[in-house]
PDB file of N, CA, C and O in Angstrom, chain B, residues numbered from 101:
ATOM      1  N   MET B 101     -32.868 115.969 125.696  1.00  0.00           N
ATOM      2  CA  MET B 101     -32.475 115.402 127.074  1.00  0.00           C
ATOM      3  C   MET B 101     -30.768 116.125 127.256  1.00  0.00           C
ATOM      4  O   MET B 101     -30.598 116.730 128.315  1.00  0.00           O
ATOM      5  N   TYR B 102     -29.910 116.085 126.563  1.00  0.00           N
ATOM      6  CA  TYR B 102     -28.641 116.939 126.777  1.00  0.00           C
ATOM      7  C   TYR B 102     -28.714 117.648 125.854  1.00  0.00           C
ATOM      8  O   TYR B 102     -29.427 117.335 124.900  1.00  0.00           O
ATOM      9  N   SER B 103     -28.024 118.766 125.871  1.00  0.00           N
ATOM     10  CA  SER B 103     -27.449 119.683 125.535  1.00  0.00           C
ATOM     11  C   SER B 103     -26.761 119.608 124.655  1.00  0.00           C
ATOM     12  O   SER B 103     -26.188 118.523 124.558  1.00  0.00           O
ATOM     13  N   ASP B 104     -26.396 120.843 123.395  1.00  0.00           N
ATOM     14  CA  ASP B 104     -25.343 120.457 122.322  1.00  0.00           C
ATOM     15  C   ASP B 104     -24.383 121.095 122.903  1.00  0.00           C
ATOM     16  O   ASP B 104     -23.779 121.884 122.176  1.00  0.00           O
ATOM     17  N   ASN B 105     -23.906 120.977 124.425  1.00  0.00           N
ATOM     18  CA  ASN B 105     -23.066 122.172 124.663  1.00  0.00           C
ATOM     19  C   ASN B 105     -21.660 120.908 124.979  1.00  0.00           C
ATOM     20  O   ASN B 105     -21.444 120.563 126.141  1.00  0.00           O
ATOM     21  N   GLN B 106     -20.976 120.441 124.036  1.00  0.00           N
ATOM     22  CA  GLN B 106     -19.942 119.529 124.278  1.00  0.00           C
ATOM     23  C   GLN B 106     -19.313 119.935 123.195  1.00  0.00           C
ATOM     24  O   GLN B 106     -19.630 120.719 122.301  1.00  0.00           O
ATOM     25  N   GLN B 107     -18.044 119.064 123.468  1.00  0.00           N
ATOM     26  CA  GLN B 107     -17.221 119.619 122.139  1.00  0.00           C
ATOM     27  C   GLN B 107     -16.449 117.836 121.815  1.00  0.00           C
ATOM     28  O   GLN B 107     -16.600 116.796 122.456  1.00  0.00           O
ATOM     29  N   TYR B 108     -15.728 118.091 120.712  1.00  0.00           N
ATOM     30  CA  TYR B 108     -15.179 116.952 120.172  1.00  0.00           C
ATOM     31  C   TYR B 108     -13.540 117.066 120.550  1.00  0.00           C
ATOM     32  O   TYR B 108     -13.021 118.154 120.796  1.00  0.00           O
ATOM     33  N   ILE B 109     -12.699 115.629 120.565  1.00  0.00           N
ATOM     34  CA  ILE B 109     -11.098 115.971 120.236  1.00  0.00           C
ATOM     35  C   ILE B 109     -11.125 115.624 119.031  1.00  0.00           C
ATOM     36  O   ILE B 109     -12.129 115.004 118.680  1.00  0.00           O
ATOM     37  N   ILE B 110     -10.225 115.853 118.165  1.00  0.00           N
ATOM     38  CA  ILE B 110     -10.063 115.460 116.819  1.00  0.00           C
ATOM     39  C   ILE B 110      -8.680 115.073 116.351  1.00  0.00           C
ATOM     40  O   ILE B 110      -7.717 115.783 116.639  1.00  0.00           O
ATOM     41  N   SER B 111      -8.527 113.779 115.516  1.00  0.00           N
ATOM     42  CA  SER B 111      -7.259 113.480 115.622  1.00  0.00           C
ATOM     43  C   SER B 111      -6.285 114.193 114.963  1.00  0.00           C
ATOM     44  O   SER B 111      -6.848 115.194 114.520  1.00  0.00           O
ATOM     45  N   PRO B 112      -4.936 114.208 114.616  1.00  0.00           N
ATOM     46  CA  PRO B 112      -4.255 114.859 113.304  1.00  0.00           C
ATOM     47  C   PRO B 112      -5.264 114.908 111.749  1.00  0.00           C
ATOM     48  O   PRO B 112      -5.351 115.854 110.966  1.00  0.00           O
ATOM     49  N   LYS B 113      -6.060 113.315 111.646  1.00  0.00           N
ATOM     50  CA  LYS B 113      -6.318 113.413 110.732  1.00  0.00           C
ATOM     51  C   LYS B 113      -7.978 113.740 110.159  1.00  0.00           C
ATOM     52  O   LYS B 113      -8.603 113.564 109.113  1.00  0.00           O
ATOM     53  N   GLY B 114      -8.282 114.397 111.716  1.00  0.00           N
ATOM     54  CA  GLY B 114      -9.666 115.123 111.245  1.00  0.00           C
ATOM     55  C   GLY B 114     -10.539 114.388 111.645  1.00  0.00           C
ATOM     56  O   GLY B 114     -11.704 114.694 111.392  1.00  0.00           O
ATOM     57  N   LYS B 115     -10.195 112.964 112.533  1.00  0.00           N
ATOM     58  CA  LYS B 115     -11.681 112.158 112.557  1.00  0.00           C
ATOM     59  C   LYS B 115     -11.946 112.085 114.565  1.00  0.00           C
ATOM     60  O   LYS B 115     -11.165 111.814 115.478  1.00  0.00           O
ATOM     61  N   LYS B 116     -13.221 112.423 114.546  1.00  0.00           N
ATOM     62  CA  LYS B 116     -13.313 112.675 115.839  1.00  0.00           C
ATOM     63  C   LYS B 116     -13.008 111.613 116.799  1.00  0.00           C
ATOM     64  O   LYS B 116     -14.024 110.922 116.721  1.00  0.00           O
ATOM     65  N   THR B 117     -12.282 111.084 117.610  1.00  0.00           N
ATOM     66  CA  THR B 117     -11.925 110.420 118.151  1.00  0.00           C
ATOM     67  C   THR B 117     -12.466 110.599 120.555  1.00  0.00           C
ATOM     68  O   THR B 117     -12.377 109.657 121.342  1.00  0.00           O
ATOM     69  N   ALA B 118     -12.691 111.309 120.734  1.00  0.00           N
ATOM     70  CA  ALA B 118     -13.525 111.413 121.797  1.00  0.00           C
ATOM     71  C   ALA B 118     -13.968 112.631 121.820  1.00  0.00           C
ATOM     72  O   ALA B 118     -13.587 113.497 121.033  1.00  0.00           O
ATOM     73  N   VAL B 119     -15.091 112.861 123.021  1.00  0.00           N
ATOM     74  CA  VAL B 119     -16.034 114.030 123.417  1.00  0.00           C
ATOM     75  C   VAL B 119     -16.016 114.346 124.774  1.00  0.00           C
ATOM     76  O   VAL B 119     -15.766 113.619 125.736  1.00  0.00           O
ATOM     77  N   VAL B 120     -16.336 115.618 124.721  1.00  0.00           N
ATOM     78  CA  VAL B 120     -16.143 116.500 126.269  1.00  0.00           C
ATOM     79  C   VAL B 120     -17.271 117.206 126.330  1.00  0.00           C
ATOM     80  O   VAL B 120     -17.469 118.290 125.781  1.00  0.00           O
ATOM     81  N   ILE B 121     -18.353 116.321 127.301  1.00  0.00           N
ATOM     82  CA  ILE B 121     -19.554 116.477 128.062  1.00  0.00           C
ATOM     83  C   ILE B 121     -19.369 117.420 129.228  1.00  0.00           C
ATOM     84  O   ILE B 121     -18.212 117.503 129.640  1.00  0.00           O
ATOM     85  N   PRO B 122     -20.220 118.092 129.792  1.00  0.00           N
ATOM     86  CA  PRO B 122     -20.699 118.784 130.882  1.00  0.00           C
ATOM     87  C   PRO B 122     -20.516 117.875 131.957  1.00  0.00           C
ATOM     88  O   PRO B 122     -20.461 116.746 131.471  1.00  0.00           O
ATOM     89  N   LEU B 123     -20.413 117.845 133.011  1.00  0.00           N
ATOM     90  CA  LEU B 123     -20.585 116.881 133.886  1.00  0.00           C
ATOM     91  C   LEU B 123     -21.409 116.562 134.553  1.00  0.00           C
ATOM     92  O   LEU B 123     -21.399 115.512 135.195  1.00  0.00           O
ATOM     93  N   LYS B 124     -22.396 117.472 134.555  1.00  0.00           N
ATOM     94  CA  LYS B 124     -24.061 117.273 134.930  1.00  0.00           C
ATOM     95  C   LYS B 124     -24.924 116.031 134.183  1.00  0.00           C
ATOM     96  O   LYS B 124     -25.735 115.199 134.588  1.00  0.00           O
ATOM     97  N   HIS B 125     -24.378 116.316 133.005  1.00  0.00           N
ATOM     98  CA  HIS B 125     -24.701 115.442 131.721  1.00  0.00           C
ATOM     99  C   HIS B 125     -24.576 114.262 131.537  1.00  0.00           C
ATOM    100  O   HIS B 125     -25.292 113.439 130.966  1.00  0.00           O
ATOM    101  N   TYR B 126     -23.072 114.154 132.341  1.00  0.00           N
ATOM    102  CA  TYR B 126     -22.264 112.543 132.101  1.00  0.00           C
ATOM    103  C   TYR B 126     -22.845 111.953 133.572  1.00  0.00           C
ATOM    104  O   TYR B 126     -23.145 110.770 133.737  1.00  0.00           O
ATOM    105  N   GLU B 127     -22.927 112.779 134.393  1.00  0.00           N
ATOM    106  CA  GLU B 127     -23.610 112.208 135.872  1.00  0.00           C
ATOM    107  C   GLU B 127     -25.133 111.770 135.727  1.00  0.00           C
ATOM    108  O   GLU B 127     -25.681 111.053 136.563  1.00  0.00           O
ATOM    109  N   GLU B 128     -25.863 112.338 134.425  1.00  0.00           N
ATOM    110  CA  GLU B 128     -27.193 111.989 134.422  1.00  0.00           C
ATOM    111  C   GLU B 128     -27.398 110.624 133.207  1.00  0.00           C
ATOM    112  O   GLU B 128     -28.419 109.972 132.989  1.00  0.00           O
ATOM    113  N   MET B 129     -26.380 110.532 132.720  1.00  0.00           N
ATOM    114  CA  MET B 129     -25.667 109.447 131.497  1.00  0.00           C
ATOM    115  C   MET B 129     -25.594 108.322 132.157  1.00  0.00           C
ATOM    116  O   MET B 129     -26.025 107.269 131.688  1.00  0.00           O
ATOM    117  N   LEU B 130     -24.871 108.449 133.675  1.00  0.00           N
ATOM    118  CA  LEU B 130     -24.527 107.358 134.405  1.00  0.00           C
ATOM    119  C   LEU B 130     -25.715 107.181 135.311  1.00  0.00           C
ATOM    120  O   LEU B 130     -25.541 106.145 135.953  1.00  0.00           O
ATOM    121  N   GLU B 131     -26.842 107.758 135.627  1.00  0.00           N
ATOM    122  CA  GLU B 131     -27.863 107.531 136.290  1.00  0.00           C
ATOM    123  C   GLU B 131     -28.725 106.326 135.481  1.00  0.00           C
ATOM    124  O   GLU B 131     -29.182 105.273 135.925  1.00  0.00           O
ATOM    125  N   ASP B 132     -28.763 106.836 134.254  1.00  0.00           N
ATOM    126  CA  ASP B 132     -29.742 106.663 133.167  1.00  0.00           C
ATOM    127  C   ASP B 132     -29.274 104.706 132.921  1.00  0.00           C
ATOM    128  O   ASP B 132     -30.049 103.757 132.810  1.00  0.00           O
ATOM    129  N   LEU B 133     -27.657 104.718 132.911  1.00  0.00           N
ATOM    130  CA  LEU B 133     -27.283 103.462 132.698  1.00  0.00           C
ATOM    131  C   LEU B 133     -27.286 102.626 133.585  1.00  0.00           C
ATOM    132  O   LEU B 133     -27.030 101.440 133.381  1.00  0.00           O
ATOM    133  N   HIS B 134     -27.606 103.168 134.824  1.00  0.00           N
ATOM    134  CA  HIS B 134     -27.743 102.282 136.290  1.00  0.00           C
ATOM    135  C   HIS B 134     -29.247 101.981 136.237  1.00  0.00           C
ATOM    136  O   HIS B 134     -29.710 100.909 136.624  1.00  0.00           O
ATOM    137  N   ASP B 135     -30.014 103.024 135.716  1.00  0.00           N
ATOM    138  CA  ASP B 135     -31.739 102.394 135.716  1.00  0.00           C
ATOM    139  C   ASP B 135     -32.087 101.525 134.939  1.00  0.00           C
ATOM    140  O   ASP B 135     -33.100 100.858 135.147  1.00  0.00           O
ATOM    141  N   LEU B 136     -31.294 101.351 133.854  1.00  0.00           N
ATOM    142  CA  LEU B 136     -31.510 100.415 132.514  1.00  0.00           C
ATOM    143  C   LEU B 136     -30.746  98.963 133.191  1.00  0.00           C
ATOM    144  O   LEU B 136     -31.324  97.899 132.967  1.00  0.00           O
ATOM    145  N   THR B 137     -29.547  98.939 133.952  1.00  0.00           N
ATOM    146  CA  THR B 137     -29.106  97.965 134.261  1.00  0.00           C
ATOM    147  C   THR B 137     -30.061  97.224 135.204  1.00  0.00           C
ATOM    148  O   THR B 137     -30.469  96.082 134.996  1.00  0.00           O
ATOM    149  N   ILE B 138     -30.393  98.013 136.304  1.00  0.00           N
ATOM    150  CA  ILE B 138     -31.788  97.112 137.402  1.00  0.00           C
ATOM    151  C   ILE B 138     -32.855  97.025 136.100  1.00  0.00           C
ATOM    152  O   ILE B 138     -32.362  95.985 135.663  1.00  0.00           O
ATOM    153  N   ILE B 139     -33.600  97.225 135.442  1.00  0.00           N
ATOM    154  CA  ILE B 139     -34.637  96.872 134.577  1.00  0.00           C
ATOM    155  C   ILE B 139     -33.825  95.868 134.048  1.00  0.00           C
ATOM    156  O   ILE B 139     -34.090  94.863 134.708  1.00  0.00           O
ATOM    157  N   ALA B 140     -33.200  95.667 133.431  1.00  0.00           N
ATOM    158  CA  ALA B 140     -32.278  94.286 132.667  1.00  0.00           C
ATOM    159  C   ALA B 140     -32.208  93.317 133.782  1.00  0.00           C
ATOM    160  O   ALA B 140     -32.557  92.139 133.717  1.00  0.00           O
ATOM    161  N   GLU B 141     -31.716  93.938 134.824  1.00  0.00           N
ATOM    162  CA  GLU B 141     -31.316  92.207 135.761  1.00  0.00           C
ATOM    163  C   GLU B 141     -32.909  92.046 136.612  1.00  0.00           C
ATOM    164  O   GLU B 141     -32.999  91.100 137.395  1.00  0.00           O
ATOM    165  N   ARG B 142     -34.257  93.070 136.422  1.00  0.00           N
ATOM    166  CA  ARG B 142     -35.436  92.301 137.082  1.00  0.00           C
ATOM    167  C   ARG B 142     -36.355  91.887 136.230  1.00  0.00           C
ATOM    168  O   ARG B 142     -37.398  91.383 136.648  1.00  0.00           O
ATOM    169  N   LYS B 143     -36.029  92.082 134.519  1.00  0.00           N
ATOM    170  CA  LYS B 143     -37.002  91.916 133.554  1.00  0.00           C
ATOM    171  C   LYS B 143     -37.844  90.441 133.791  1.00  0.00           C
ATOM    172  O   LYS B 143     -38.959  90.159 133.352  1.00  0.00           O
ATOM    173  N   ASP B 144     -36.991  89.645 134.583  1.00  0.00           N
ATOM    174  CA  ASP B 144     -37.625  88.097 134.053  1.00  0.00           C
ATOM    175  C   ASP B 144     -38.199  88.031 135.855  1.00  0.00           C
ATOM    176  O   ASP B 144     -38.647  86.889 135.957  1.00  0.00           O
ATOM    177  N   GLU B 145     -38.318  88.551 136.871  1.00  0.00           N
ATOM    178  CA  GLU B 145     -39.294  88.654 137.876  1.00  0.00           C
ATOM    179  C   GLU B 145     -40.307  88.399 137.587  1.00  0.00           C
ATOM    180  O   GLU B 145     -40.653  88.778 136.468  1.00  0.00           O
ATOM    181  N   PRO B 146     -41.231  87.690 138.369  1.00  0.00           N
ATOM    182  CA  PRO B 146     -42.524  88.004 138.834  1.00  0.00           C
ATOM    183  C   PRO B 146     -43.055  89.419 138.642  1.00  0.00           C
ATOM    184  O   PRO B 146     -42.298  90.361 138.873  1.00  0.00           O
ATOM    185  N   THR B 147     -44.288  89.631 138.241  1.00  0.00           N
ATOM    186  CA  THR B 147     -45.263  91.161 138.860  1.00  0.00           C
ATOM    187  C   THR B 147     -46.413  90.399 139.704  1.00  0.00           C
ATOM    188  O   THR B 147     -46.928  89.290 139.843  1.00  0.00           O
ATOM    189  N   ILE B 148     -46.472  91.715 140.171  1.00  0.00           N
ATOM    190  CA  ILE B 148     -48.110  91.754 140.840  1.00  0.00           C
ATOM    191  C   ILE B 148     -49.222  92.798 140.403  1.00  0.00           C
ATOM    192  O   ILE B 148     -48.865  93.671 139.611  1.00  0.00           O
ATOM    193  N   SER B 149     -50.604  92.789 140.866  1.00  0.00           N
ATOM    194  CA  SER B 149     -50.770  94.028 140.103  1.00  0.00           C
ATOM    195  C   SER B 149     -50.984  94.829 141.185  1.00  0.00           C
ATOM    196  O   SER B 149     -50.966  94.609 142.396  1.00  0.00           O
ATOM    197  N   LEU B 150     -51.237  96.018 140.376  1.00  0.00           N
ATOM    198  CA  LEU B 150     -51.806  97.182 141.469  1.00  0.00           C
ATOM    199  C   LEU B 150     -52.256  97.392 142.901  1.00  0.00           C
ATOM    200  O   LEU B 150     -51.828  98.092 143.819  1.00  0.00           O
ATOM    201  N   VAL B 151     -53.544  96.313 142.743  1.00  0.00           N
ATOM    202  CA  VAL B 151     -54.387  95.837 143.613  1.00  0.00           C
ATOM    203  C   VAL B 151     -53.342  95.700 145.110  1.00  0.00           C
ATOM    204  O   VAL B 151     -53.256  96.263 146.201  1.00  0.00           O
ATOM    205  N   GLU B 152     -52.690  94.636 144.396  1.00  0.00           N
ATOM    206  CA  GLU B 152     -51.704  93.550 145.480  1.00  0.00           C
ATOM    207  C   GLU B 152     -50.977  94.594 146.265  1.00  0.00           C
ATOM    208  O   GLU B 152     -51.064  94.769 147.481  1.00  0.00           O
ATOM    209  N   LEU B 153     -50.038  95.456 145.168  1.00  0.00           N
ATOM    210  CA  LEU B 153     -49.155  95.932 145.495  1.00  0.00           C
ATOM    211  C   LEU B 153     -49.354  97.030 146.564  1.00  0.00           C
ATOM    212  O   LEU B 153     -48.419  97.286 147.322  1.00  0.00           O
ATOM    213  N   LYS B 154     -50.669  97.770 146.672  1.00  0.00           N
ATOM    214  CA  LYS B 154     -51.437  98.830 147.809  1.00  0.00           C
ATOM    215  C   LYS B 154     -51.885  97.859 148.487  1.00  0.00           C
ATOM    216  O   LYS B 154     -52.952  98.449 148.656  1.00  0.00           O
ATOM    217  N   ASN B 155     -52.006  97.123 148.906  1.00  0.00           N
ATOM    218  CA  ASN B 155     -52.565  95.812 149.584  1.00  0.00           C
ATOM    219  C   ASN B 155     -51.037  95.838 150.463  1.00  0.00           C
ATOM    220  O   ASN B 155     -51.187  96.317 151.587  1.00  0.00           O
ATOM    221  N   ARG B 156     -49.946  95.511 150.224  1.00  0.00           N
ATOM    222  CA  ARG B 156     -48.471  95.248 150.910  1.00  0.00           C
ATOM    223  C   ARG B 156     -48.228  96.271 151.389  1.00  0.00           C
ATOM    224  O   ARG B 156     -47.873  96.233 152.567  1.00  0.00           O
ATOM    225  N   LEU B 157     -48.308  97.594 150.716  1.00  0.00           N
ATOM    226  CA  LEU B 157     -48.001  98.626 151.421  1.00  0.00           C
ATOM    227  C   LEU B 157     -48.543  98.643 152.517  1.00  0.00           C
ATOM    228  O   LEU B 157     -47.935  98.456 153.571  1.00  0.00           O
ATOM    229  N   LYS B 158     -50.071  98.928 152.397  1.00  0.00           N
ATOM    230  CA  LYS B 158     -50.821  98.621 153.769  1.00  0.00           C
ATOM    231  C   LYS B 158     -51.053  97.974 154.671  1.00  0.00           C
ATOM    232  O   LYS B 158     -51.859  98.097 155.593  1.00  0.00           O
ATOM    233  N   LYS B 159     -50.132  97.046 154.357  1.00  0.00           N
ATOM    234  CA  LYS B 159     -50.228  95.808 154.949  1.00  0.00           C
ATOM    235  C   LYS B 159     -49.204  96.266 156.189  1.00  0.00           C
ATOM    236  O   LYS B 159     -49.304  96.076 157.401  1.00  0.00           O
ATOM    237  N   ASN B 160     -47.784  97.208 155.096  1.00  0.00           N
ATOM    238  CA  ASN B 160     -46.314  97.630 155.880  1.00  0.00           C
ATOM    239  C   ASN B 160     -46.556  98.712 156.595  1.00  0.00           C
ATOM    240  O   ASN B 160     -45.625  99.008 157.343  1.00  0.00           O
ATOM    241  N   GLY B 161     -47.703  99.582 156.641  1.00  0.00           N
ATOM    242  CA  GLY B 161     -47.732 100.421 157.006  1.00  0.00           C
ATOM    243  C   GLY B 161     -47.224 102.137 156.511  1.00  0.00           C
ATOM    244  O   GLY B 161     -47.208 103.279 156.970  1.00  0.00           O
ATOM    245  N   LEU B 162     -46.836 101.341 155.208  1.00  0.00           N
ATOM    246  CA  LEU B 162     -45.863 102.664 154.440  1.00  0.00           C
ATOM    247  C   LEU B 162     -47.245 103.769 153.567  1.00  0.00           C
ATOM    248  O   LEU B 162     -47.129 104.964 153.297  1.00  0.00           O
ATOM    249  N   ILE B 163     -48.553 102.806 153.277  1.00  0.00           N
ATOM    250  CA  ILE B 163     -49.888 104.284 153.067  1.00  0.00           C
ATOM    251  C   ILE B 163     -50.735 103.493 154.126  1.00  0.00           C
ATOM    252  O   ILE B 163     -50.527 102.517 154.846  1.00  0.00           O
ATOM    253  N   GLN B 164     -51.708 104.290 153.916  1.00  0.00           N
ATOM    254  CA  GLN B 164     -53.086 104.376 154.969  1.00  0.00           C
ATOM    255  C   GLN B 164     -54.361 104.357 153.603  1.00  0.00           C
ATOM    256  O   GLN B 164     -54.288 105.047 152.586  1.00  0.00           O
ATOM    257  N   ASP B 165     -54.846 103.931 153.750  1.00  0.00           N
ATOM    258  CA  ASP B 165     -56.311 104.105 152.949  1.00  0.00           C
ATOM    259  C   ASP B 165     -56.959 105.413 152.548  1.00  0.00           C
ATOM    260  O   ASP B 165     -58.041 105.412 151.962  1.00  0.00           O
TER     261      ASP B 165
END
């Protein structure tokens, strides 16, 4: 998922206190976090069957037979 291209900031006592990662990986992590937030917010919403979804999409002209 993420590469090993990361650097650590070390305290004077030798303890890792922060990490520096490539911006691309940071943005991917933010996107993943956003996706997980949306999933958590919608976990209690009612579900519909695949057939019902297809029917709704057809009715709205978003897919064809």
